[in-house]
Structures are given as C-alpha cells and as structure tokens.
Backbone as CSV, one residue per row, in Angstrom:
resi,resn,N_x,N_y,N_z,CA_x,CA_y,CA_z,C_x,C_y,C_z
1,MET,17.742,6.194,4.872,16.774,5.911,3.085,15.898,7.011,2.591
2,LYS,16.070,7.237,1.551,16.104,7.659,0.444,15.535,7.024,-0.286
3,ILE,14.330,7.584,-0.543,13.458,7.554,-2.323,13.337,8.304,-3.013
4,GLN,14.260,8.180,-3.716,13.512,9.014,-4.974,12.189,8.235,-6.238
5,ILE,11.182,9.254,-6.395,10.227,9.501,-7.578,10.609,9.988,-9.028
6,LEU,10.976,9.429,-9.705,11.680,9.946,-11.124,10.458,9.906,-12.218
7,GLY,10.364,10.882,-12.040,9.354,11.612,-13.580,9.135,13.372,-13.391
8,ALA,8.517,13.627,-14.530,8.544,15.096,-15.440,7.264,15.291,-14.712
9,GLY,6.509,14.684,-13.763,5.521,15.490,-13.445,4.257,14.652,-13.128
10,CYS,4.114,13.864,-14.303,2.800,13.631,-14.704,1.585,13.237,-14.061
11,PRO,0.317,12.753,-13.362,-0.459,12.368,-12.715,0.261,10.387,-12.078
12,LYS,0.581,9.707,-13.435,1.304,8.516,-12.694,2.173,8.852,-11.726
13,CYS,2.593,10.061,-11.866,4.128,10.436,-11.218,3.719,10.674,-9.469
14,LYS,2.778,11.534,-9.805,2.388,11.784,-8.642,1.321,11.091,-7.161
15,MET,0.725,9.949,-8.630,0.100,8.352,-8.092,1.165,8.083,-7.249
16,LEU,2.994,7.645,-7.700,3.573,7.045,-7.266,3.655,7.756,-6.017
17,MET,4.485,9.078,-6.164,4.454,9.890,-5.147,3.843,9.888,-3.537
18,ALA,2.463,9.543,-3.716,1.533,9.309,-2.995,1.628,8.452,-2.363
19,ASN,2.076,7.475,-3.066,1.587,5.895,-2.332,2.646,5.681,-1.734
20,ALA,4.822,6.533,-2.225,5.422,6.200,-1.741,5.370,6.965,-0.257
21,GLU,4.679,7.594,-0.301,4.153,8.556,1.234,2.988,7.353,1.983
22,VAL,2.429,7.367,1.727,1.456,6.281,2.273,2.381,4.853,2.468
23,ALA,3.554,4.305,2.349,4.301,2.905,2.123,4.645,3.209,3.275
24,VAL,5.478,4.665,3.259,6.809,4.903,4.363,5.550,5.769,5.867
25,LYS,4.971,6.124,5.623,3.723,6.040,6.990,3.667,5.238,8.430
26,GLU,3.053,4.204,6.840,2.194,2.512,7.293,3.237,2.092,7.973
27,LEU,4.466,2.113,7.847,5.617,1.000,8.123,5.952,2.017,9.185
28,GLY,6.536,3.102,9.628,6.456,4.201,10.375,8.241,4.082,10.544
29,ILE,8.569,4.110,9.024,9.928,4.610,8.610,10.282,5.303,8.726
30,GLN,11.190,5.945,9.041,12.086,7.881,8.749,12.699,7.340,6.937
31,ALA,12.444,8.741,6.364,12.316,8.389,5.062,12.571,9.991,4.758
32,GLU,13.975,10.167,3.582,13.430,11.549,3.134,13.129,10.772,1.116
33,ILE,11.784,11.481,0.906,10.892,11.183,-0.090,11.590,12.305,-1.142
34,ALA,12.234,11.801,-2.513,12.618,13.238,-3.382,12.056,13.195,-4.637
35,LYS,11.834,14.433,-4.858,11.296,14.039,-6.595,12.655,14.416,-8.238
36,VAL,12.568,13.253,-8.826,13.559,13.419,-9.661,12.315,14.578,-11.177
37,ASP,13.017,15.553,-11.602,12.066,15.990,-12.869,12.610,15.826,-13.986
38,LYS,14.606,16.601,-13.339,14.863,16.745,-14.814,15.260,15.540,-15.752
39,ILE,15.231,15.561,-17.262,15.074,14.048,-17.605,17.273,13.891,-18.249
40,GLN,17.546,14.408,-17.637,19.332,14.305,-17.671,19.709,13.277,-16.269
41,ASP,18.956,13.677,-15.801,19.603,12.955,-14.046,18.747,11.486,-14.021
42,ILE,17.225,11.521,-14.572,16.487,10.734,-14.944,17.441,9.280,-15.723
43,VAL,17.671,9.940,-16.995,18.090,8.794,-17.965,19.939,9.040,-17.538
44,LYS,19.880,9.669,-16.422,21.377,9.414,-15.888,21.692,7.811,-14.945
45,MET,20.433,7.869,-14.251,19.704,6.462,-13.477,19.847,5.072,-14.352
46,GLY,19.387,5.306,-15.753,19.503,4.296,-16.488,17.981,4.415,-17.022
47,VAL,16.731,5.460,-16.300,15.708,5.133,-16.852,15.287,5.398,-17.816
48,MET,14.342,4.139,-18.832,13.604,5.312,-20.203,12.085,5.329,-19.794
49,MET,11.761,4.619,-18.621,10.360,5.135,-18.995,9.574,4.911,-17.316
50,THR,9.015,6.348,-17.525,8.834,7.463,-15.750,7.255,6.629,-15.892
51,PRO,6.465,6.423,-14.536,7.606,7.306,-13.107,7.977,5.324,-12.714
52,ALA,9.155,5.793,-12.103,10.081,4.953,-11.925,10.493,5.111,-10.233
53,LEU,10.611,4.657,-9.784,10.853,4.701,-7.401,12.409,4.309,-7.690
54,ALA,13.232,5.172,-7.338,14.513,4.147,-6.868,14.254,4.352,-5.231
55,ILE,15.368,3.095,-4.649,15.410,3.505,-3.111,17.179,3.408,-3.004
56,ASP,17.692,5.010,-2.623,19.418,4.686,-2.081,20.217,4.277,-2.876
57,GLY,19.635,4.688,-4.212,20.097,5.231,-5.334,19.826,4.409,-5.990
58,ILE,19.093,3.173,-6.308,18.953,1.887,-6.472,17.581,1.785,-7.360
59,VAL,17.454,1.819,-8.721,16.180,1.926,-9.329,15.377,0.867,-8.908
60,LYS,13.780,0.207,-8.739,13.534,-0.756,-8.476,12.334,-0.986,-9.382
61,SER,11.755,-0.147,-9.816,10.937,-0.273,-10.944,11.443,0.975,-11.381
62,ALA,10.336,1.132,-12.772,9.986,1.887,-14.306,9.073,1.932,-15.301
63,GLY,8.028,2.379,-15.300,6.891,2.611,-16.404,5.991,1.680,-15.715
64,LYS,5.838,2.212,-14.425,5.014,1.734,-13.793,4.076,1.700,-12.316
65,VAL,2.900,2.211,-12.094,2.810,3.205,-10.706,2.491,2.183,-9.684
66,LEU,3.200,1.852,-8.797,3.824,0.723,-7.834,2.030,1.085,-6.228
67,SER,2.069,-0.125,-5.846,0.756,0.664,-4.943,1.630,0.779,-4.151
68,SER,1.279,1.252,-2.825,1.774,1.232,-1.205,1.641,0.207,-0.749
69,ASP,1.367,-1.303,-0.796,1.922,-2.516,-0.776,3.108,-3.269,-1.499
70,ASP,3.332,-2.830,-2.267,3.996,-3.360,-3.406,5.489,-2.289,-2.632
71,ILE,5.135,-0.786,-2.623,6.688,-0.282,-1.889,6.952,-0.587,-0.765
72,LYS,5.800,-1.211,-0.040,6.350,-1.531,1.489,7.280,-3.292,1.355
73,LYS,6.503,-3.647,0.482,7.345,-5.156,0.201,8.847,-4.754,-0.443
74,LEU,9.604,-3.645,-1.099,10.650,-2.964,-1.042,10.992,-2.318,-0.396
75,LEU,10.707,-1.835,0.382,11.148,-0.561,2.182,11.290,-2.068,2.828
76,ALA,11.242,-3.186,2.593,10.981,-3.923,3.721,12.366,-5.148,3.594
77,CYS,13.200,-5.065,3.158,13.927,-5.868,2.072,15.037,-5.466,2.500
C-alpha cells in the first residue's frame, strides 16, 4: 500500500504526514508513506487544495487535515 501526502510542506501538510504515520503504526500494517511536494505532480492528481491524502494513487481527501482515526477508517476499507 502506498500513501501519498500532497502539499508544499506547510504546517498542515506536516500534521497530515504525522497523522498518517500514527494511523499506519496503530493499525500495524505495512505502507509506504511518500511526500508529493511538486505543484505540477499535485495538479496532475486533480488536487486544487492542500493538504491532500491519496491511497494507492486515488485521492481520498483534499483541503483538510485528517485525524489519525479518519485515516485509519480510510485504510481499513
């Protein structure tokens, strides 16, 4: 599983990254967490507001910081 955090590195992006790391650890799953910070790559994925979270290339959230519990729900599906 690949989790992508899309954003230029703002505090909200960093918080989303931290929450994703907590969610993966608490679920005890293996996942690659990658940062996507190039604007052209973010736009290619159809994201206009950051931070955004994508799982296996599919954008699941944009424009808000999900809690670790919210991310766990997305990962459990």
